[in-house]
N, C-alpha and C positions, 0 to 999 in steps of 0.2 A: 504493500500500500504506500502511496506517496506520503512523505512527511508533510506536516502542516507548515514546515519551514523549508520546503524544497525550493530549489531554484534551477531553472533550465539554462544550460550553457550552449550557445550555438557555435559552430566552427568559425574560426577566424583566419583570414588570409595572413594577417599580421597585426601587431599592436604598435602604436606610436604615440608619442606625446611627451610633454614636459610637466612634471608634477612634483609636489612635496608629499611627504608621508607624515603620519601622526608622530607626536613626541615619543622619544625612546622609552619603552616600558621599563626596562631594567634600571635606567637612570632615574626615572620618575619615582619608583619605589624607594630608592636609596635617598634621594633628596628629601622626600617627604618624611622618612624616618629620622634623618639627621636634623632636619629643621625642627622636628618635634622635641628633640633632645636639648636644644639650646634655649636660651632665655631671650625671647624677642621674636618679632615677625620676620619671616622669610617669604619672598615672592618667587614662585616657581613658574616661569613663563613657558608656554607651549607644553603644558602638562599632558601626559598621555591620556586619551579619552576612554580607553577600554575599561571593562568591568574589573579586571585584575587590580589595577592601580586604585580604583575607587574602593576596592575591598580594604586596601591598606589605609586609605583615608578614613573609612568607616571605623576601623579598629582604633585608630588614633583618636577619633572623636569620642568613642566610648571610654577612652582613658582620660578624658577631660581636656584634650587638646582642641582648641578652637580652629576650625577650618572654614575659610571663605573661598568659594569658587566663583569665578567670573567666566561663564561659558562664552561670552562674546569675544573675549581676548584669549580664551583657553589658558587662563592662568589660575593658579591656586595660591592663596596666602595661608601659610601655616603659622599660627601664633604659638611659638614654642613656649612651654612652661618651665623648661629645665627638667632633667631626668627625675629628680627627687620629688617633683610636684605632680607626677602622674597619679591618678586616683584609681582605686579598685573599681572595676566596671560593675554595673548592676546585673549583668548577665554574661553569657558566653560571647567571646569575640569571634565573629564569623568571617573567615578568610575566603569564603566562596569557592572559586576554582583555582585560587592563587597559591601555588606552592611557595613562591617567593615571599608572599605575605606571612604564611605560617612559619616558615623556617627562620626568616630574619627577625620577625617579631618575637619568636621564642628566645632568640639570643638576648634581646633587650628585656623581656619579661623575667628572664632567669634571675636577674639581680634586683627585682622590685620587692618591696617588703609586704607583698600580698600574694594571694593565690588567684589564678585565673584559668578559665577553660577556653581553649581554642577549638573551633569546629570548622568544617568545610563541607562542600557539596559531596555527592556520592563519588565523583571522580577523585577529588582530593583526598577523600577518606580511604582510598585504595593505595595512595602513594606512600613510599617508604619514608618514615620519620626517624628510625633508629639512628641513621647517619648523623642527625643533628642532636638527638637526645643524648647519645653516648658522650660526646665531648662536653656538652653542657653539664652533664652529671659529674664528669671528672672535675669540673670547675667548682662544684658544690651545689648545683641546683638539684631539685627533686622533680622529675617529670614522669607522670603516669600516662600510659597509652594502652591501646588494645592491640596486642600482638604487633607493636611497633608502628601502629597507624593512629590517625586522628579518630576521635577527639583527644587532644592533649590537655592534661591537667598539670599546669605549671605552678609549682610552689616556690616562689622566689626566696633567695637566700644569699647572704654575703658570698661573693665568689673569690676564687684565687686563680692566678694565671696558670696556663699550661703550655706545653710544647706539643702541638697536635699535628700528626701526619695522617691525613685521610687516605683510605685505600682507593677511593673513587674520586677523580677530579670533579669538584662541584663548586661553582662560584657561590651558590646559595649557602652551602654549609660553611665554606670559608668565611663568608660575610657574617653569618650568625655568630661564629666563634670570635671574630674580631670585634663585633659590636658588643658582645658580652665582655670581652677583654677591656673595653673602655671603662667598665665599672667593676673591674676585678682588682684585687690586691696584687701588685707586682706586674710582670709583663706576660703577654700572651703571644705565642708565635704559631703560625700555620705554615707547614711545609708541604706544598702541593706536589703530587706526583707528575703533574703536567700543567702547563699554563692554562688558566681559565680567564674569563673576562675580568678586567681589573677596575670596573666602575666603582666598586666600594673603596678601593685604595685612593682613587682620584677624588672621589666625593669627600672622603675623610679629610684630605688635605685642603680641599676647597672650604670646608666648614671649620677650619682652624685647628684640626687635630694633627699631632705629630706621629709619624710612623716610620719604620725602617724597612726598606725592601732590598733584599740581597738575593738575587737570582729568583728562585721559586719560593723563598721564605719571606713572609711578612710578619712584622712584630709591632704590637701596640703596647703602650704603657698605660696602666690603669690610673684613674683619678683625674683624667684630663677634662677640660671644659672647652666646648666649641663656641663658635660665634654665628649669629644669623647671617644669611646671605640672600641676595637677590640674584637669581641665575636663570638662564634660558636653556631649555632642554633641546638637543638636536633631534632631527628626524630619526625614526627608528629603523636601523639597518635591517633588522629581521623582517620588518614589514616591506621594506623596499626589495628584499630578496625575491619576492614572488614576481615583481615586474621585471627585475633584472634577468631572471630565469626565462620568463615568457619572451622577452626580447631576444634572448640568446637562442631560443628553441625554434621560433617561427621565422622562416626566411623572409627577408625584407623588413624586419622589425627594427625599431630603434626607440629607446626611451632615454630621457634625461631626468634625473632625480636631483632636486636641489636641497641644500641645507640639511643634508643627511649626515648622521654620525659616522666618523671614519676612525674610530678607536681601533688600533691595530690588532687588539685581541678579538675583534668582531668581524673583520673584513676578509677572512680566509676564503669566502665564497668567490671573491673577485679572481683569485688565482684559479679556482675550479672552472670558472667561466672561460678564462683564457685557455686553459688546457682543453676544454671542450671545443674551442674554435671561435669563440666570440671575440669581437673587438671591444676592448674596455678602456675608457679614458677616465682618469680621476684627477680632479683639481681641488686641492685643499684651499679653502677660502678664509678660515678663521679657527682659532682655538679659544674656547671659553670654559672656565672652571676645569682646565686640564683636559677637556674633551675636544679633539679636532673634529671639524665638520667641513663639508664642501659639496661638490657636484660630481655625480657619476653619470657617464654616458656609455650606453651599451648598444651595440648593433650585432645582429645575427650575421654569421659568415658561414664557415663550414661546420659540420657536425662530426664529432669524434667519439672516442671512448674515454671515460673518466673513471678512475678508481680512487676512492677516498680511503686513505690509509688510516689504521687505528690511531696513529700519533696525531692525525689532523682532527679527529672527531671532537675532542673537548672544545676546540675553537669554532666548531661548525654545528653544534648539537641542535640549535634552533633552526638552522637553515637546511638540515638534511631532508625534510619533507619537500621543500622547494627544489632542492638539487635533484631529487628523484624525478621530478617532472621535466627535467632537461631532456630526458630520453623518450618522452611521450611520442614525438614525431619521428625522430631518427637518432641514431647513435646508441650508446650504452652507458649506464651508470652502475658502478659496483661500490657498495659501502660495506666495510667490515670493521669490527671493533666497536660497534655502537649498541651493545646490549642495553645501555642506559635508556634507549628509546622505548623499551618495553615497559618502563615505569613512569612514563609521562602522563599527560591528560588522558591518553588511551594507550594501549599497546601499539605504539606507532609502527612497528615493523609489520605486525599482522594486519592492522587496519590499512596501512599503505598498500601492501601487496594485494589484499583482498579487493580494495577499491580500484586499483589500477587494472586488475584482471576484469573487474565488472565493467570497466570502460573499454575493454578490448585491447589492453596493453599487456605484453608478455612480461611477467614479473614472477620472481621466486624469492622466498625468504630464507635466510640463514639464522641460526641461533643469535648471531650478533650483527645482523645486517640484512641486506637485500641486493638483488640484481634486477635492473630494469632494462629491457631490450626493445629499443624502438624498431618498429616494423612497418613504417609508413603510417598513413593516417588511420588511427584506430576506428573501430566501428561506432563507438559510443555506447553508453549504457547508463546505469544508475549506481552511484557510489555513495556509501554511507559514511558520514563524517564521524559518527560515534561520539558526538559532543565535543570534538577536538577542533579548535579553531584553525590550527595549522594544517590539519587534514582537509578541512573544507576548502582552504585556499589552494592547497597543492592539487586537489582534484579539479578545481576550477581551471587552473593553469594547464593541467594535462588535457582537459576536455577541449580546450581551444584548438588542439591539433586533430580533433576527431573528424571522421567522414560525415557523421551525422550528429544531431543534437544529443546532449547528455544531461543528466540530472544529478545534482548534489543534494542529498537528503541531510537535514540538520544544518542547513546553511546559516542559521542564526548564531551558530557557535562563533562566528567571526567577531561578535560583540566583545569577546574576551580581550582582544588586542587591537582590532582594526574595524570599528563599526562602519566606516565608509567604504569598505572593500568593494562591495558589489556595485556601488555607484561609480567608483573609480574604474573598475573593470569595464563597465559599459561605455565610459568616456574614451578609453584607450583603444578599444577594439575597432578594427577596420574591416 
């Protein structure tokens, strides 16, 4: 049966246009949390419009932090109370679908002098939380969970610093431990097994905190006090990824994306597109709050074979669904070392392969990845997004290469990160 939120995608000869994308979701979460820690107002311009970041704002409001939103200018003002002035909420904090909200808030709540329960939707309640519970418990917090999953009952306690080496690279876990370390006795270090996005480190510096970064090890000293800031958030690279891929995959296509974040821990996709055969031009125009931004221009050229190696996965984890769509028309994409995709908003490996097959695209899954084989224009069909925003967008991009119309069921999932996705797609398609 068709979903009540299904959308039909017609084949496209090409896509073309110049556009901006919503504010970066990862940066928006971090700026909101840090703004709430300091004493005084911070204005966050170009705040991400998706539901995930509004889950973070909602949790902060429940903790007594005043939030003022200006939809016309897409800005948010956070009236920071100072960390010690957060109040015990009257009920559970609802993180919605946002793993970033739940994990990073856990790091801050671990040092509060009260207990709080964090809940999430059905999808978030299936995602693993032991990876953040265990280091916070080592620091002195007591966190109860159900078999390592939400809801989390966090009993705040005075914390002490630790030297933490996670087994799985995770920017969210790294961030949770560093945020807890700001309010712990002594110093806290996180030694990553591989580079993950460093937005937290850059944001901490922007808000006046001192930290030491040596290779893959980041250290913060407890007891620091930050300062309020007025900052502008660049466009979200992970949202731009779907248009960059579509322009690379469809012959004759070209897109130009302006004022998009160019943080080097996020832009590994550009190398993938070049290896696939696209023409990619990047112009950095500014750096604000330590975050570079600029313009990306991509044009389709030849189609080739791309293999994403395990060492590349941590820097591409959010872009892998988009990368799969590169091969919808022609070429081949192989991804290995990405088992982490199985514990995202959906089991992204199975959801992706099942959806691509339903669209008529040759795809197989591995325990830790997938292979997509382009075989000309696919027949089209019906793909199920399974409540996952990145799946819905990946299926839409893949369906553009179809011989006939396709349908994406669960299309409303894009509200999590990119509410304007479908309107933008309609504008770019030729």
